[in-house]
N, C-alpha and C positions, 0 to 999 in steps of 0.2 A: 834310135835316131834322136829322140828327145828324152831327157831325164827330169825327174821332179827336182825343183829347187830345194835347197836346204839352207837353214839359217843357224849359225852357231847359237846354242842355248835355246833352240826353238822349244816352245811349250805346247804340249797337246791340249792343255786347258785353254790357252789363249787361242789356239787354232779352232778349238771346238766353239768358243764364243763367237769368233769371226764367221766361221762357216755356217753356223746356225742362226746368225743375225740376232744374237742376244743383246738386247738393249739394257736399259737401267731403270730403276724406280726413280720417281721424283723425290726430292728431299721434302719430307713432311716436318713442319715446324710444330713441336710440342714442348716449347721451352718452359721449364718450371722455374717459378720466381724464387724458390727457396735456396737455390744454389748461390754461394757467395760470388760477388763481383770484384775480382781483383785484377789490376792491370797487368799487361805483359811487361817484360823487363824495361827498365828506364832507358830512355834514349831511342827505343824502337816503337813501343806502344801498340804493336800489332803482332799477330803470329808471324813466325818466320819459316813455317813449314807444317808438316802433318806427321803425327805419330800413329802408326797402325798397330792395333792390339787385337787379340782374340781372347774370349772369356775363359777358356780352358775348362769349360763345364759342358759335357756332352749331353746333359739332360735338361738344360734350361731353355727357355724361349725368350724372345726379344722383350716381351712385356714383363716377364719375371725379372729379367736383368735390370730393366729400367726401374721397376718398383723397389728392388733391393738397393739400387744405387741411391735412390731418393731417401731411403731410410738410413743409409750409411755414408752419406756424402762427406762427413767429417773425416772419414778414413780415406776415401778416394771417390772420384767421379770423373767422367769424360764428357765430351761435348755431344756425341752422337752414337747411335747403335745401327748396325747393318746386319740384315740376314738375306735370304734368297729373294724376298719380295718387297722389302721395306728399307728405307733410309730415314731414321727418326732422329731429328736434332732436338736434344733435351736441355742443353745449356748454351747460352749466348756465346757464340764464337768470338765476340769482341772482347771477352774476358777469359782469363786463363782457367784451366781445369787442373785437377790433382790426380793425374794418371800414371806419371812416370818419374816422380821425384824431382829434386832440384839437381841441375838447373833446367831440365827439359820443360817442366810445367810452365815456366815463365816465357817459353819460346814458341810452343807448338799447339795447334788444334789437335785433339786426340779423339779417336773413335774406336769402338769395340766391334768385333765380328762375333756373332753368335754361331756356335758349331752347328753345321747342318749335316744331313745324312743320306744324300743321294748324289749321283753324278750331275744331274740337271741342277739340283739345288746349289751344289758347290760352284758350278760354273756361273749361275745367276748371282750368287753372293760375291764372287770375285769381280764380276762385271760391275755390281753395285759399289763395291769397295773402291775399285779403280776410278769409277766415275766420281764418287764423293771426294776422293783425294784430289783429282784434277779440278773439280768444282771449287774446292777450297783454295787451291793454288791460284786459280783464276780470280776468285773473289777478292783476294788480297794482293793481287798484282805480282805473284811469284811464278817462277818457272821451274819445271821439274829438274831435279838434280839428286841422284841417288847418293844418300849419305853413307852407304855401306863401305865405300872405298877410302874416304878420308875424314868422315865425321863432320863434314862441312856442308851437307846438302839440305834440301827442302823436303825430301821424302825419306822417312825413318821407320824402321821397325822398332819395336820395344827392345829387341836384342841389340840393335844398333845403338840405342841410347845407353844401354848397360855397358857396352864396349867402349864407347867414345866419351860419354858425358858423366857416367856414373850416377849415383843416387838411387840406384835400383839394380836388381840382378836378374830380371826376367829376360827370356829369350824369344817370347812370342812375336809374331805368329809362325815362326819357322817350323816348329813341330807339327802344328795343325796343318799347315800347307803341305808339308812333306807327306804326312800320313794320308790325308784326303786325296792328294794327287796320286799317290801310289795305289790306293784302294779303288779309286774310281776311273783313273786314266792310265794306270800301268806304269807311271813314273813319278817321281817326287816333283812337286811344285815348289818353286823357290821364290824368295823375295825378289831376286833379280829379275825373274820372269814376270812377277807382278808389276815391278817398276816399268818394264817395257810396255805393259798394257796401260799403265798410268800415262806414259808418254804418248802412246797412240791416242788415247782418249782425250788427253789435253789438246793435242794437235787438232783433233776433230771438233773441239768445242768452238762454237761461233764466237767471235769477238763481240758481236752485238748482244749485250746483256750478260754474258758469262763473267766479264771482269767485275760486274757489279752484283753478282750472285742472283741474277734474275733470268737465267736461261730457262725458257719454257718451250714447249712444242710449238707455240704460236710465234714466239719471238726469235727462235733460233734460225740462222741461215744454214742450210744444209751444206756440209763440207763433203765433196765427193772424192773418192780415192783416185789417184793418178794411175793410169794404165798405159803401158807400152805394148803395141801389137806387133806380131810377126806372123806372116803366112806360113802355113804348114801343109804337109801332105803325108799323114801317117795314120797308124791305127793303134787302138788300145782296147782294153776290155774293162768291164766294170769290176772293181775290186771287192774284196770280202766285206768292206765296211761302207759300201756305196750308199746304203740307206741312211747313213748319218748325215747325208748332204742332200741337196735339192738341185733340180734343173731350173735354169733361168733363161729368160729371153735376152738378157744382157748381163754382163759381169755385175755381180751384186755390189751395190754402193758405188757404181761408176757413173751413174746418171740418174735422172728422175724416170719414173715410169717402169722401173724394173719389176718383173713379175716372176713368181716361182711356179713350178709345176711338179705334180707328184710323179713318181716313177711308174705308178700304175698305168699312166697314160701312154707309156712306151713299152709296156709288158717287160719290164726290166728283170734281170736275174744276174747273179754272180757269174762272171765270165762272158757275159753278152758283149759282142764286138761292137765297137764304135769307130767312126771315121772322123779324123781331126783335120780341119782346114784353116784354123786360126788359133793363135796362142796370145793371151793377154797376160802380161806380167805387171803386177801391182808394185808400187814403190816399196812395199814391205818384203819384196822378193818372192812372193808366192805366185804361182801360175794358175790361170784358168784356161780351159780348152773349149773351143766351139766344135761341137760334135753333131753328127747325124747317125741314125741307126740303120741306114741303108745307103747304097750308092746311087739311088735314083736322083735325077737332077732336081726334082721338086721336093726332096725330103726335108722335113722340118729340122731346123737347126736350133740347138740349145747350147747354153754355156754351162760348164760344170767345173767345180773346184778340183784341183789337182789330186787331192787325196781320195777322191771317189774312183780313180782310175788306176789300173795297172798298165803302164806303158809298154809297148813293144818296141825294143831297141833295133 
């Protein structure tokens, strides 16, 4: 009767971030005064977008990378570093960095991602990277536009710079995204999917403070997801991967006061039958289902993400 919604190019990484309510680290300012301060290109005077890099070093840490860059900045340096738990800004973003050659250096804020080595760490790092990209765009009054299609956007991979602007021949972070996505999520993660997460993150940033780079937990105005509801009368069962998700009293991020519950509270197991009486579809196309675990009139109702269920047609 009801089927799961699908989105072209949907990403298991982005879905995992959304369904597990993965947030982002705060931007930590650790600006080093030894970096040169050169202006962005004449006539613009501010960054025109963001270039996303990865270090291509599976054995380094964020602090090792920062230390190395300070010692070798005459060869190259970027503005910030990101890993699974940190976003560290080391060079003033009001001045250009040397991370992608001419002419990109004179146009874009640039940051590096340190390679991480688990499913959770990769998802957290991607969430941090998307947030930092959106944060910089907001800070400088820019809007998301994927440069991969015409070389004229605000969100760039290093590979996109090589293809459209030259001055460099690197292709990161494409290889790292693809291999980590395949290893931890079963399918390659792409820069196009990352861009979709940047767009979602950007749209969720509060205008209050974000445009000036001062978005904090105390100053941000919560942006709730839009949901369209439809009554239902159907059944489903818990899928093989239901433990990757949670039960909620309302659809996650649809309002204030949303609480989650463990599956232990309902004695859940793969194949356990549930009864659906309402469907909520978010603006991103994904469905949530209001379920009970019995037909009793007073049975507790919960909301659950679509991918936790196997629907019965």
